[in-house]
N, CA, C and O atoms as a Tinker XYZ file with bonds, in Angstrom:
   536  protein
     1  N   -115.236000  219.125000   75.511000    73     2
     2  CA  -114.482000  218.159000   75.500000    64     1     3
     3  C   -113.373000  218.642000   74.305000    63     2     4     5
     4  O   -113.732000  219.397000   73.401000    81     3
     5  N   -112.281000  218.232000   74.382000    73     3     6
     6  CA  -111.150000  219.005000   73.498000    64     5     7
     7  C   -111.202000  218.061000   72.185000    63     6     8     9
     8  O   -111.501000  216.868000   72.217000    81     7
     9  N   -110.890000  218.736000   71.119000    73     7    10
    10  CA  -110.932000  218.396000   69.995000    64     9    11
    11  C   -109.896000  217.268000   69.604000    63    10    12    13
    12  O   -108.729000  217.656000   69.552000    81    11
    13  N   -110.138000  215.883000   69.310000    73    11    14
    14  CA  -109.091000  215.008000   69.393000    64    13    15
    15  C   -108.103000  215.130000   68.031000    63    14    16    17
    16  O   -107.183000  214.343000   67.810000    81    15
    17  N   -108.476000  216.299000   67.131000    73    15    18
    18  CA  -107.772000  216.399000   65.915000    64    17    19
    19  C   -106.634000  217.394000   66.266000    63    18    20    21
    20  O   -105.917000  217.805000   65.353000    81    19
    21  N   -106.476000  217.715000   67.275000    73    19    22
    22  CA  -105.328000  218.750000   67.656000    64    21    23
    23  C   -104.132000  217.918000   68.291000    63    22    24    25
    24  O   -103.126000  218.564000   68.584000    81    23
    25  N   -104.138000  216.688000   68.508000    73    23    26
    26  CA  -103.068000  215.812000   69.050000    64    25    27
    27  C   -102.263000  215.332000   67.784000    63    26    28    29
    28  O   -102.852000  215.039000   66.743000    81    27
    29  N   -100.883000  215.262000   67.913000    73    27    30
    30  CA  -100.307000  214.773000   66.803000    64    29    31
    31  C   -100.508000  213.201000   66.713000    63    30    32    33
    32  O   -100.472000  212.502000   67.726000    81    31
    33  N   -100.732000  212.658000   65.378000    73    31    34
    34  CA  -100.887000  211.458000   65.066000    64    33    35
    35  C    -99.749000  210.389000   65.542000    63    34    36    37
    36  O    -98.599000  210.812000   65.656000    81    35
    37  N    -99.980000  209.250000   65.776000    73    35    38
    38  CA   -98.675000  208.394000   66.036000    64    37    39
    39  C    -98.100000  208.133000   64.690000    63    38    40    41
    40  O    -98.748000  208.245000   63.650000    81    39
    41  N    -96.716000  207.742000   64.771000    73    39    42
    42  CA   -95.972000  207.471000   63.503000    64    41    43
    43  C    -96.491000  206.208000   62.662000    63    42    44    45
    44  O    -96.303000  206.044000   61.456000    81    43
    45  N    -97.246000  205.262000   63.612000    73    43    46
    46  CA   -97.809000  204.078000   62.984000    64    45    47
    47  C    -99.048000  204.687000   62.167000    63    46    48    49
    48  O    -99.215000  204.189000   61.054000    81    47
    49  N    -99.872000  205.619000   62.531000    73    47    50
    50  CA  -100.968000  205.878000   61.854000    64    49    51
    51  C   -100.474000  206.698000   60.698000    63    50    52    53
    52  O   -101.078000  206.596000   59.630000    81    51
    53  N    -99.346000  207.574000   60.804000    73    51    54
    54  CA   -99.012000  208.409000   59.725000    64    53    55
    55  C    -98.413000  207.406000   58.533000    63    54    56    57
    56  O    -98.644000  207.592000   57.338000    81    55
    57  N    -97.691000  206.430000   59.002000    73    55    58
    58  CA   -97.255000  205.549000   57.891000    64    57    59
    59  C    -98.389000  204.653000   57.196000    63    58    60    61
    60  O    -98.410000  204.448000   55.982000    81    59
    61  N    -99.274000  204.171000   58.047000    73    59    62
    62  CA  -100.498000  203.763000   57.483000    64    61    63
    63  C   -101.308000  204.509000   56.457000    63    62    64    65
    64  O   -101.877000  204.020000   55.481000    81    63
    65  N   -101.273000  205.741000   56.822000    73    63    66
    66  CA  -102.025000  206.687000   55.803000    64    65    67
    67  C   -101.192000  206.941000   54.554000    63    66    68    69
    68  O   -101.735000  207.025000   53.452000    81    67
    69  N    -99.732000  207.077000   54.734000    73    67    70
    70  CA   -98.964000  207.305000   53.581000    64    69    71
    71  C    -99.038000  205.938000   52.720000    63    70    72    73
    72  O    -99.046000  206.022000   51.492000    81    71
    73  N    -99.082000  204.906000   53.245000    73    71    74
    74  CA   -99.146000  203.678000   52.380000    64    73    75
    75  C   -100.419000  203.521000   51.690000    63    74    76    77
    76  O   -100.456000  202.978000   50.585000    81    75
    77  N   -101.650000  204.039000   52.372000    73    75    78
    78  CA  -103.032000  204.072000   51.682000    64    77    79
    79  C   -102.999000  205.111000   50.534000    63    78    80    81
    80  O   -103.495000  204.832000   49.442000    81    79
    81  N   -102.401000  206.340000   50.784000    73    79    82
    82  CA  -102.354000  207.214000   49.703000    64    81    83
    83  C   -101.726000  206.658000   48.564000    63    82    84    85
    84  O   -102.137000  206.900000   47.429000    81    83
    85  N   -100.652000  205.848000   48.820000    73    83    86
    86  CA   -99.860000  205.469000   47.731000    64    85    87
    87  C   -100.500000  204.440000   46.936000    63    86    88    89
    88  O   -100.334000  204.381000   45.718000    81    87
    89  N   -101.290000  203.556000   47.641000    73    87    90
    90  CA  -102.065000  202.667000   47.110000    64    89    91
    91  C   -103.399000  203.300000   46.428000    63    90    92    93
    92  O   -103.885000  202.769000   45.429000    81    91
    93  N   -103.850000  204.224000   46.897000    73    91    94
    94  CA  -104.870000  204.865000   46.185000    64    93    95
    95  C   -104.400000  205.594000   44.986000    63    94    96    97
    96  O   -105.050000  205.497000   43.945000    81    95
    97  N   -103.459000  206.226000   45.034000    73    95    98
    98  CA  -102.908000  206.840000   43.669000    64    97    99
    99  C   -102.428000  205.869000   42.585000    63    98   100   101
   100  O   -102.364000  206.219000   41.407000    81    99
   101  N   -102.103000  204.678000   42.995000    73    99   102
   102  CA  -101.663000  203.629000   42.125000    64   101   103
   103  C   -103.039000  202.826000   41.474000    63   102   104   105
   104  O   -102.993000  202.012000   40.551000    81   103
   105  N   -104.070000  203.201000   42.084000    73   103   106
   106  CA  -105.485000  202.617000   41.316000    64   105   107
   107  C   -105.880000  203.339000   40.118000    63   106   108   109
   108  O   -106.234000  204.517000   40.187000    81   107
   109  N   -105.840000  202.716000   39.054000    73   107   110
   110  CA  -106.049000  203.410000   37.846000    64   109   111
   111  C   -107.746000  203.555000   37.718000    63   110   112   113
   112  O   -108.214000  204.378000   36.931000    81   111
   113  N   -108.483000  202.832000   38.416000    73   111   114
   114  CA  -109.926000  202.829000   38.228000    64   113   115
   115  C   -110.551000  203.767000   39.409000    63   114   116   117
   116  O   -111.777000  203.854000   39.346000    81   115
   117  N   -110.026000  204.372000   40.308000    73   115   118
   118  CA  -110.375000  204.994000   41.414000    64   117   119
   119  C   -110.875000  206.439000   40.918000    63   118   120   121
   120  O   -110.136000  207.287000   40.418000    81   119
   121  N   -112.367000  206.587000   41.159000    73   119   122
   122  CA  -112.778000  207.950000   41.100000    64   121   123
   123  C   -113.659000  208.260000   42.398000    63   122   124   125
   124  O   -114.033000  207.384000   43.178000    81   123
   125  N   -113.910000  209.477000   42.511000    73   123   126
   126  CA  -114.797000  209.671000   43.662000    64   125   127
   127  C   -116.008000  210.584000   43.222000    63   126   128   129
   128  O   -116.021000  211.368000   42.274000    81   127
   129  N   -116.960000  210.329000   44.065000    73   127   130
   130  CA  -118.195000  211.102000   43.585000    64   129   131
   131  C   -118.222000  212.583000   44.183000    63   130   132   133
   132  O   -118.799000  213.561000   43.709000    81   131
   133  N   -117.373000  212.493000   45.464000    73   131   134
   134  CA  -117.272000  213.877000   46.254000    64   133   135
   135  C   -115.741000  214.485000   45.620000    63   134   136   137
   136  O   -114.702000  213.826000   45.591000    81   135
   137  N   -115.874000  215.622000   45.230000    73   135   138
   138  CA  -114.562000  216.418000   44.554000    64   137   139
   139  C   -113.388000  216.361000   45.751000    63   138   140   141
   140  O   -112.222000  216.170000   45.405000    81   139
   141  N   -113.673000  216.504000   46.954000    73   139   142
   142  CA  -112.718000  216.631000   47.975000    64   141   143
   143  C   -111.823000  215.348000   48.015000    63   142   144   145
   144  O   -110.740000  215.372000   48.600000    81   143
   145  N   -112.229000  214.370000   47.465000    73   143   146
   146  CA  -111.575000  212.965000   47.761000    64   145   147
   147  C   -110.984000  212.475000   46.370000    63   146   148   149
   148  O   -110.602000  211.312000   46.241000    81   147
   149  N   -110.926000  213.304000   45.436000    73   147   150
   150  CA  -110.278000  213.054000   44.284000    64   149   151
   151  C   -108.717000  212.908000   44.420000    63   150   152   153
   152  O   -108.131000  213.427000   45.370000    81   151
   153  N   -108.057000  212.192000   43.452000    73   151   154
   154  CA  -106.711000  211.913000   43.633000    64   153   155
   155  C   -105.901000  213.263000   43.479000    63   154   156   157
   156  O   -104.805000  213.425000   44.015000    81   155
   157  N   -106.503000  214.180000   42.737000    73   155   158
   158  CA  -105.740000  215.324000   42.358000    64   157   159
   159  C   -105.575000  216.365000   43.850000    63   158   160   161
   160  O   -104.742000  217.260000   43.999000    81   159
   161  N   -106.472000  215.994000   44.693000    73   159   162
   162  CA  -106.514000  216.921000   46.055000    64   161   163
   163  C   -105.099000  216.363000   46.697000    63   162   164   165
   164  O   -104.487000  217.177000   47.389000    81   163
   165  N   -104.606000  215.239000   46.556000    73   163   166
   166  CA  -103.290000  214.967000   47.206000    64   165   167
   167  C   -102.063000  215.519000   46.712000    63   166   168   169
   168  O   -101.129000  215.880000   47.427000    81   167
   169  N   -102.108000  215.576000   45.273000    73   167   170
   170  CA  -101.161000  216.247000   44.492000    64   169   171
   171  C   -101.519000  217.329000   43.710000    63   170   172   173
   172  O   -100.953000  217.453000   42.624000    81   171
   173  N   -102.363000  218.147000   44.061000    73   171   174
   174  CA  -102.925000  219.160000   43.214000    64   173   175
   175  C   -101.828000  220.205000   42.749000    63   174   176   177
   176  O   -100.891000  220.488000   43.497000    81   175
   177  N   -101.955000  220.713000   41.621000    73   175   178
   178  CA  -100.978000  221.728000   40.957000    64   177   179
   179  C   -101.617000  223.026000   40.590000    63   178   180   181
   180  O   -102.491000  223.096000   39.726000    81   179
   181  N   -101.271000  223.817000   41.104000    73   179   182
   182  CA  -102.021000  225.437000   40.810000    64   181   183
   183  C   -101.699000  225.883000   39.421000    63   182   184   185
   184  O   -100.776000  225.319000   38.834000    81   183
   185  N   -102.281000  226.717000   38.914000    73   183   186
   186  CA  -102.222000  227.256000   37.546000    64   185   187
   187  C   -100.782000  227.801000   37.277000    63   186   188   189
   188  O   -100.288000  227.862000   36.151000    81   187
   189  N   -100.265000  228.125000   38.234000    73   187   190
   190  CA   -98.676000  228.742000   38.126000    64   189   191
   191  C    -97.693000  227.591000   38.074000    63   190   192   193
   192  O    -96.506000  227.799000   37.825000    81   191
   193  N    -98.199000  226.314000   38.318000    73   191   194
   194  CA   -97.218000  225.130000   38.235000    64   193   195
   195  C    -96.779000  224.683000   39.750000    63   194   196   197
   196  O    -96.154000  223.642000   39.951000    81   195
   197  N    -97.178000  225.592000   40.807000    73   195   198
   198  CA   -96.746000  225.290000   42.118000    64   197   199
   199  C    -97.605000  224.078000   42.636000    63   198   200   201
   200  O    -98.772000  223.987000   42.257000    81   199
   201  N    -97.088000  223.183000   43.456000    73   199   202
   202  CA   -97.745000  222.004000   43.858000    64   201   203
   203  C    -98.525000  222.466000   45.250000    63   202   204   205
   204  O    -97.913000  223.058000   46.140000    81   203
   205  N    -99.773000  222.177000   45.339000    73   203   206
   206  CA  -100.432000  222.535000   46.448000    64   205   207
   207  C   -101.157000  221.619000   47.274000    63   206   208   209
   208  O   -101.757000  222.039000   48.264000    81   207
   209  N   -101.161000  220.327000   46.943000    73   207   210
   210  CA  -101.708000  219.317000   47.424000    64   209   211
   211  C   -101.527000  218.857000   48.874000    63   210   212   213
   212  O   -100.568000  219.341000   49.474000    81   211
   213  N   -102.217000  218.098000   49.438000    73   211   214
   214  CA  -102.222000  217.706000   50.758000    64   213   215
   215  C   -100.690000  217.142000   51.213000    63   214   216   217
   216  O   -100.084000  217.591000   52.186000    81   215
   217  N   -100.227000  216.171000   50.408000    73   215   218
   218  CA   -98.739000  215.750000   50.673000    64   217   219
   219  C    -97.772000  216.681000   50.599000    63   218   220   221
   220  O    -96.817000  216.671000   51.375000    81   219
   221  N    -97.926000  217.569000   49.664000    73   219   222
   222  CA   -96.826000  218.790000   49.503000    64   221   223
   223  C    -96.924000  219.479000   50.777000    63   222   224   225
   224  O    -95.923000  219.549000   51.491000    81   223
   225  N    -98.083000  220.020000   51.154000    73   223   226
   226  CA   -98.303000  220.955000   52.289000    64   225   227
   227  C    -97.853000  220.158000   53.559000    63   226   228   229
   228  O    -97.186000  220.790000   54.378000    81   227
   229  N    -98.119000  218.929000   53.803000    73   227   230
   230  CA   -97.767000  217.957000   54.675000    64   229   231
   231  C    -96.187000  217.996000   54.948000    63   230   232   233
   232  O    -95.647000  218.345000   55.997000    81   231
   233  N    -95.597000  217.579000   53.824000    73   231   234
   234  CA   -94.102000  217.475000   53.691000    64   233   235
   235  C    -93.598000  219.012000   54.110000    63   234   236   237
   236  O    -92.721000  219.094000   54.970000    81   235
   237  N    -94.043000  220.014000   53.622000    73   235   238
   238  CA   -93.552000  221.309000   53.808000    64   237   239
   239  C    -93.674000  221.656000   55.277000    63   238   240   241
   240  O    -92.730000  222.211000   55.839000    81   239
   241  N    -94.785000  221.360000   55.927000    73   239   242
   242  CA   -94.947000  221.547000   57.338000    64   241   243
   243  C    -94.189000  220.548000   58.203000    63   242   244   245
   244  O    -93.921000  220.864000   59.362000    81   243
   245  N    -93.871000  219.513000   57.777000    73   243   246
   246  CA   -92.988000  218.477000   58.585000    64   245   247
   247  C    -91.480000  219.114000   58.425000    63   246   248   249
   248  O    -90.751000  219.112000   59.418000    81   247
   249  N    -91.047000  219.614000   57.286000    73   247   250
   250  CA   -89.627000  220.172000   57.144000    64   249   251
   251  C    -89.717000  221.575000   57.947000    63   250   252   253
   252  O    -88.741000  221.948000   58.598000    81   251
   253  N    -90.669000  222.196000   57.904000    73   251   254
   254  CA   -90.703000  223.543000   58.772000    64   253   255
   255  C    -90.604000  223.354000   60.261000    63   254   256   257
   256  O    -89.888000  224.043000   60.987000    81   255
   257  N    -91.494000  222.222000   60.721000    73   255   258
   258  CA   -91.487000  221.691000   61.901000    64   257   259
   259  C    -90.011000  221.255000   62.588000    63   258   260   261
   260  O    -89.648000  221.577000   63.720000    81   259
   261  N    -89.283000  220.477000   61.665000    73   259   262
   262  CA   -88.130000  220.087000   62.102000    64   261   263
   263  C    -86.927000  221.191000   62.096000    63   262   264   265
   264  O    -85.965000  221.080000   62.856000    81   263
   265  N    -87.060000  222.199000   61.227000    73   263   266
   266  CA   -86.095000  223.374000   61.327000    64   265   267
   267  C    -86.302000  224.000000   62.566000    63   266   268   269
   268  O    -85.344000  224.331000   63.264000    81   267
   269  N    -87.613000  224.216000   62.944000    73   267   270
   270  CA   -87.805000  224.917000   64.262000    64   269   271
   271  C    -87.551000  224.236000   65.382000    63   270   272   273
   272  O    -87.170000  224.838000   66.386000    81   271
   273  N    -87.709000  222.991000   65.370000    73   271   274
   274  CA   -87.164000  222.113000   66.358000    64   273   275
   275  C    -85.753000  222.099000   66.652000    63   274   276   277
   276  O    -85.275000  222.212000   67.781000    81   275
   277  N    -85.104000  221.953000   65.561000    73   275   278
   278  CA   -83.574000  222.200000   65.558000    64   277   279
   279  C    -83.193000  223.467000   66.180000    63   278   280   281
   280  O    -82.333000  223.457000   67.061000    81   279
   281  N    -83.800000  224.662000   65.773000    73   279   282
   282  CA   -83.471000  226.022000   66.313000    64   281   283
   283  C    -83.887000  226.015000   67.918000    63   282   284   285
   284  O    -83.190000  226.627000   68.727000    81   283
   285  N    -84.872000  225.404000   68.256000    73   283   286
   286  CA   -85.255000  225.272000   69.560000    64   285   287
   287  C    -84.354000  224.715000   70.477000    63   286   288   289
   288  O    -84.015000  225.277000   71.518000    81   287
   289  N    -83.890000  223.416000   70.036000    73   287   290
   290  CA   -82.838000  222.569000   70.535000    64   289   291
   291  C    -81.548000  223.282000   70.683000    63   290   292   293
   292  O    -80.850000  223.049000   71.671000    81   291
   293  N    -81.160000  224.167000   69.743000    73   291   294
   294  CA   -80.074000  224.971000   69.661000    64   293   295
   295  C    -79.971000  225.964000   70.725000    63   294   296   297
   296  O    -79.005000  226.182000   71.456000    81   295
   297  N    -81.130000  226.540000   70.700000    73   295   298
   298  CA   -81.473000  227.835000   71.843000    64   297   299
   299  C    -81.462000  227.106000   73.115000    63   298   300   301
   300  O    -80.917000  227.673000   74.061000    81   299
   301  N    -82.023000  225.829000   73.315000    73   299   302
   302  CA   -81.936000  225.278000   74.751000    64   301   303
   303  C    -80.546000  224.885000   75.160000    63   302   304   305
   304  O    -80.163000  225.014000   76.323000    81   303
   305  N    -79.844000  224.436000   74.264000    73   303   306
   306  CA   -78.218000  223.896000   74.508000    64   305   307
   307  C    -77.533000  225.081000   74.756000    63   306   308   309
   308  O    -76.633000  224.994000   75.592000    81   307
   309  N    -77.759000  226.343000   74.160000    73   307   310
   310  CA   -76.822000  227.549000   74.526000    64   309   311
   311  C    -77.403000  228.054000   75.931000    63   310   312   313
   312  O    -76.592000  228.396000   76.792000    81   311
   313  N    -78.701000  228.112000   76.181000    73   311   314
   314  CA   -79.230000  228.498000   77.551000    64   313   315
   315  C    -78.471000  227.454000   78.736000    63   314   316   317
   316  O    -77.824000  227.903000   79.682000    81   315
   317  N    -78.641000  226.298000   78.535000    73   315   318
   318  CA   -78.094000  225.550000   79.396000    64   317   319
   319  C    -76.579000  225.533000   79.582000    63   318   320   321
   320  O    -76.159000  225.284000   80.712000    81   319
   321  N    -75.798000  225.747000   78.692000    73   319   322
   322  CA   -74.280000  225.985000   78.653000    64   321   323
   323  C    -74.116000  227.387000   79.220000    63   322   324   325
   324  O    -73.142000  227.546000   79.956000    81   323
   325  N    -74.831000  228.323000   79.019000    73   323   326
   326  CA   -74.740000  229.613000   79.834000    64   325   327
   327  C    -74.950000  229.459000   81.274000    63   326   328   329
   328  O    -74.205000  229.959000   82.117000    81   327
   329  N    -76.038000  228.716000   81.547000    73   327   330
   330  CA   -76.387000  228.319000   82.978000    64   329   331
   331  C    -75.196000  227.831000   83.684000    63   330   332   333
   332  O    -74.867000  228.309000   84.769000    81   331
   333  N    -74.525000  226.875000   83.092000    73   331   334
   334  CA   -73.509000  226.099000   83.839000    64   333   335
   335  C    -72.174000  227.103000   83.859000    63   334   336   337
   336  O    -71.375000  227.065000   84.795000    81   335
   337  N    -72.021000  228.007000   82.722000    73   335   338
   338  CA   -70.945000  229.145000   82.708000    64   337   339
   339  C    -71.247000  229.917000   83.917000    63   338   340   341
   340  O    -70.297000  230.012000   84.693000    81   339
   341  N    -72.485000  230.570000   84.314000    73   339   342
   342  CA   -72.601000  231.178000   85.284000    64   341   343
   343  C    -72.516000  230.419000   86.675000    63   342   344   345
   344  O    -72.131000  231.063000   87.650000    81   343
   345  N    -72.824000  229.205000   86.803000    73   343   346
   346  CA   -72.492000  228.376000   87.849000    64   345   347
   347  C    -71.021000  228.298000   88.391000    63   346   348   349
   348  O    -70.591000  228.412000   89.539000    81   347
   349  N    -70.404000  228.074000   87.226000    73   347   350
   350  CA   -68.815000  228.196000   87.480000    64   349   351
   351  C    -68.442000  229.470000   87.976000    63   350   352   353
   352  O    -67.689000  229.523000   88.948000    81   351
   353  N    -68.849000  230.465000   87.461000    73   351   354
   354  CA   -68.440000  231.686000   87.876000    64   353   355
   355  C    -68.732000  232.092000   89.285000    63   354   356   357
   356  O    -67.902000  232.683000   89.977000    81   355
   357  N    -70.102000  231.715000   89.756000    73   355   358
   358  CA   -70.519000  231.805000   91.109000    64   357   359
   359  C    -69.461000  231.060000   91.992000    63   358   360   361
   360  O    -68.855000  231.664000   92.876000    81   359
   361  N    -69.262000  229.780000   91.741000    73   359   362
   362  CA   -68.448000  229.025000   92.726000    64   361   363
   363  C    -67.046000  229.395000   92.765000    63   362   364   365
   364  O    -66.370000  229.218000   93.778000    81   363
   365  N    -66.540000  229.948000   91.601000    73   363   366
   366  CA   -65.154000  230.813000   91.735000    64   365   367
   367  C    -65.322000  231.795000   92.685000    63   366   368   369
   368  O    -64.618000  231.824000   93.694000    81   367
   369  N    -66.254000  232.666000   92.444000    73   367   370
   370  CA   -66.441000  233.898000   93.126000    64   369   371
   371  C    -66.491000  233.846000   94.694000    63   370   372   373
   372  O    -65.965000  234.646000   95.468000    81   371
   373  N    -67.325000  232.605000   95.034000    73   371   374
   374  CA   -67.426000  232.275000   96.388000    64   373   375
   375  C    -66.084000  231.697000   96.932000    63   374   376   377
   376  O    -65.763000  231.848000   98.111000    81   375
   377  N    -65.361000  231.071000   96.085000    73   375   378
   378  CA   -63.957000  230.789000   96.753000    64   377   379
   379  C    -63.055000  232.049000   96.945000    63   378   380   381
   380  O    -62.308000  232.215000   97.910000    81   379
   381  N    -63.219000  232.911000   95.908000    73   379   382
   382  CA   -62.500000  234.238000   96.240000    64   381   383
   383  C    -62.847000  234.793000   97.478000    63   382   384   385
   384  O    -62.040000  235.009000   98.382000    81   383
   385  N    -64.149000  235.043000   97.522000    73   383   386
   386  CA   -64.842000  235.717000   98.907000    64   385   387
   387  C    -64.336000  234.933000  100.120000    63   386   388   389
   388  O    -64.043000  235.612000  101.104000    81   387
   389  N    -64.191000  233.623000  100.200000    73   387   390
   390  CA   -63.929000  232.831000  101.360000    64   389   391
   391  C    -62.464000  233.046000  101.627000    63   390   392   393
   392  O    -62.036000  233.027000  102.781000    81   391
   393  N    -61.689000  233.249000  100.591000    73   391   394
   394  CA   -60.139000  233.453000  100.648000    64   393   395
   395  C    -59.964000  235.095000  101.081000    63   394   396   397
   396  O    -59.020000  235.386000  101.816000    81   395
   397  N    -60.743000  235.988000  100.687000    73   395   398
   398  CA   -60.453000  237.221000  101.091000    64   397   399
   399  C    -61.011000  237.532000  102.662000    63   398   400   401
   400  O    -60.337000  237.948000  103.605000    81   399
   401  N    -62.410000  237.209000  102.646000    73   399   402
   402  CA   -63.089000  237.610000  103.815000    64   401   403
   403  C    -63.294000  236.609000  104.866000    63   402   404   405
   404  O    -63.721000  236.958000  105.967000    81   403
   405  N    -62.987000  235.256000  104.568000    73   403   406
   406  CA   -63.228000  234.267000  105.379000    64   405   407
   407  C    -64.537000  233.649000  105.426000    63   406   408   409
   408  O    -65.489000  234.359000  105.103000    81   407
   409  N    -64.781000  232.285000  105.821000    73   407   410
   410  CA   -65.967000  231.618000  105.744000    64   409   411
   411  C    -66.853000  232.027000  106.836000    63   410   412   413
   412  O    -67.974000  231.521000  106.874000    81   411
   413  N    -66.533000  232.801000  107.651000    73   411   414
   414  CA   -67.490000  233.303000  108.850000    64   413   415
   415  C    -67.766000  234.662000  108.521000    63   414   416   417
   416  O    -68.194000  235.324000  109.467000    81   415
   417  N    -67.627000  235.292000  107.366000    73   415   418
   418  CA   -67.952000  236.665000  106.901000    64   417   419
   419  C    -69.391000  236.896000  106.571000    63   418   420   421
   420  O    -70.066000  235.899000  106.316000    81   419
   421  N    -69.914000  237.994000  106.543000    73   419   422
   422  CA   -71.179000  238.310000  106.107000    64   421   423
   423  C    -71.035000  238.434000  104.751000    63   422   424   425
   424  O    -72.088000  238.218000  104.151000    81   423
   425  N    -70.020000  238.731000  104.005000    73   423   426
   426  CA   -69.957000  238.569000  102.434000    64   425   427
   427  C    -70.224000  237.161000  101.996000    63   426   428   429
   428  O    -71.007000  236.838000  101.103000    81   427
   429  N    -69.403000  236.270000  102.806000    73   427   430
   430  CA   -69.628000  234.725000  102.454000    64   429   431
   431  C    -71.117000  234.396000  102.577000    63   430   432   433
   432  O    -71.725000  233.800000  101.688000    81   431
   433  N    -71.713000  234.836000  103.793000    73   431   434
   434  CA   -73.047000  234.408000  103.902000    64   433   435
   435  C    -73.965000  234.965000  102.879000    63   434   436   437
   436  O    -74.929000  234.338000  102.439000    81   435
   437  N    -73.590000  236.323000  102.467000    73   435   438
   438  CA   -74.479000  236.946000  101.259000    64   437   439
   439  C    -74.353000  236.065000   99.906000    63   438   440   441
   440  O    -75.214000  236.309000   99.060000    81   439
   441  N    -73.533000  235.216000   99.636000    73   439   442
   442  CA   -73.602000  234.558000   98.432000    64   441   443
   443  C    -74.451000  233.127000   98.721000    63   442   444   445
   444  O    -74.377000  232.170000   97.950000    81   443
   445  N    -75.077000  233.127000   99.662000    73   443   446
   446  CA   -75.995000  231.814000   99.955000    64   445   447
   447  C    -75.646000  230.673000  100.636000    63   446   448   449
   448  O    -76.296000  229.632000  100.728000    81   447
   449  N    -74.485000  230.963000  101.145000    73   447   450
   450  CA   -73.778000  229.903000  101.902000    64   449   451
   451  C    -73.778000  230.203000  103.441000    63   450   452   453
   452  O    -73.770000  231.354000  103.877000    81   451
   453  N    -73.787000  229.148000  104.185000    73   451   454
   454  CA   -73.634000  229.268000  105.756000    64   453   455
   455  C    -72.403000  229.637000  106.287000    63   454   456   457
   456  O    -71.408000  229.027000  105.897000    81   455
   457  N    -72.289000  230.564000  107.143000    73   455   458
   458  CA   -71.028000  230.962000  107.831000    64   457   459
   459  C    -70.493000  229.610000  108.488000    63   458   460   461
   460  O    -71.227000  228.695000  108.863000    81   459
   461  N    -69.249000  229.622000  108.560000    73   459   462
   462  CA   -68.766000  228.366000  109.301000    64   461   463
   463  C    -69.020000  228.504000  110.909000    63   462   464   465
   464  O    -69.113000  227.499000  111.614000    81   463
   465  N    -69.120000  229.763000  111.408000    73   463   466
   466  CA   -69.298000  229.684000  112.852000    64   465   467
   467  C    -70.956000  229.507000  113.259000    63   466   468   469
   468  O    -71.355000  229.514000  114.424000    81   467
   469  N    -71.683000  229.376000  112.266000    73   467   470
   470  CA   -72.958000  228.944000  112.387000    64   469   471
   471  C    -73.275000  227.527000  112.418000    63   470   472   473
   472  O    -74.390000  227.096000  112.710000    81   471
   473  N    -72.231000  226.784000  112.099000    73   471   474
   474  CA   -72.380000  225.253000  112.339000    64   473   475
   475  C    -72.138000  224.718000  113.605000    63   474   476   477
   476  O    -71.230000  225.142000  114.320000    81   475
   477  N    -72.935000  223.763000  113.949000    73   475   478
   478  CA   -72.848000  223.240000  115.300000    64   477   479
   479  C    -71.525000  222.622000  115.577000    63   478   480   481
   480  O    -70.867000  222.176000  114.637000    81   479
   481  N    -71.096000  222.565000  116.779000    73   479   482
   482  CA   -69.804000  222.026000  117.070000    64   481   483
   483  C    -70.221000  220.552000  117.368000    63   482   484   485
   484  O    -71.296000  220.193000  117.847000    81   483
   485  N    -69.278000  219.845000  117.033000    73   483   486
   486  CA   -69.455000  218.309000  117.217000    64   485   487
   487  C    -68.271000  217.867000  117.988000    63   486   488   489
   488  O    -67.156000  218.388000  117.996000    81   487
   489  N    -68.741000  216.689000  118.719000    73   487   490
   490  CA   -67.454000  216.075000  119.636000    64   489   491
   491  C    -68.086000  215.867000  120.874000    63   490   492   493
   492  O    -69.311000  215.939000  120.972000    81   491
   493  N    -67.293000  215.595000  121.907000    73   491   494
   494  CA   -67.764000  215.305000  123.323000    64   493   495
   495  C    -67.966000  216.457000  124.078000    63   494   496   497
   496  O    -67.380000  217.506000  123.815000    81   495
   497  N    -68.807000  216.329000  125.062000    73   495   498
   498  CA   -69.121000  217.361000  125.802000    64   497   499
   499  C    -67.945000  217.481000  126.726000    63   498   500   501
   500  O    -67.192000  216.551000  127.014000    81   499
   501  N    -67.847000  218.924000  127.236000    73   499   502
   502  CA   -66.827000  219.450000  127.971000    64   501   503
   503  C    -66.983000  218.453000  129.499000    63   502   504   505
   504  O    -68.044000  218.222000  130.078000    81   503
   505  N    -65.673000  217.998000  129.891000    73   503   506
   506  CA   -65.730000  217.339000  131.119000    64   505   507
   507  C    -65.848000  215.917000  131.128000    63   506   508   509
   508  O    -65.587000  215.240000  132.122000    81   507
   509  N    -66.273000  215.409000  129.934000    73   507   510
   510  CA   -66.612000  214.004000  129.564000    64   509   511
   511  C    -64.962000  213.287000  129.503000    63   510   512   513
   512  O    -64.008000  213.800000  128.918000    81   511
   513  N    -64.946000  212.177000  130.155000    73   511   514
   514  CA   -63.751000  211.515000  130.117000    64   513   515
   515  C    -63.791000  210.291000  129.026000    63   514   516   517
   516  O    -64.815000  209.642000  128.814000    81   515
   517  N    -62.684000  210.087000  128.438000    73   515   518
   518  CA   -62.611000  209.007000  127.407000    64   517   519
   519  C    -62.666000  207.754000  128.202000    63   518   520   521
   520  O    -62.089000  207.708000  129.289000    81   519
   521  N    -63.352000  206.681000  127.711000    73   519   522
   522  CA   -63.494000  205.328000  128.364000    64   521   523
   523  C    -61.899000  204.873000  128.543000    63   522   524   525
   524  O    -60.977000  205.245000  127.818000    81   523
   525  N    -61.811000  204.058000  129.584000    73   523   526
   526  CA   -60.711000  203.467000  129.939000    64   525   527
   527  C    -60.351000  202.206000  129.193000    63   526   528   529
   528  O    -61.180000  201.299000  129.128000    81   527
   529  N    -59.155000  202.092000  128.621000    73   527   530
   530  CA   -58.889000  200.870000  127.786000    64   529   531
   531  C    -58.546000  199.818000  128.910000    63   530   532   533
   532  O    -57.897000  200.096000  129.918000    81   531
   533  N    -59.014000  198.691000  128.641000    73   531   534
   534  CA   -59.066000  197.416000  129.244000    64   533   535
   535  C    -57.674000  196.635000  128.947000    63   534   536
   536  O    -57.499000  195.497000  129.382000    81   535
């Protein structure tokens, strides 16, 4: 079975946890028997003065994620814009090929379009008379 701790938490649960941390940090009489649940773990400070606590690491990870998401969005937008640029070029080139070689040419068909001569003729059968007007 998949580890449930690999799925992102819901925004509501994240907010609930942030509120709980704020409330716990405000408690002057809170102490823990286990060192991993001490208040200092949330906002720990290393010997060199850098903050290394859970909240600081989480905020840094969220900021890193947002920056990378923005970069991904920009890359996707650039890719899509180039796809449409290429499509516009193909449409223009097809028009040029139709004008130069005709819509029934092999060159026209090579671009992925059906030759005009391959379409079924529509209309009445030969020899059929139009109905008489009353």
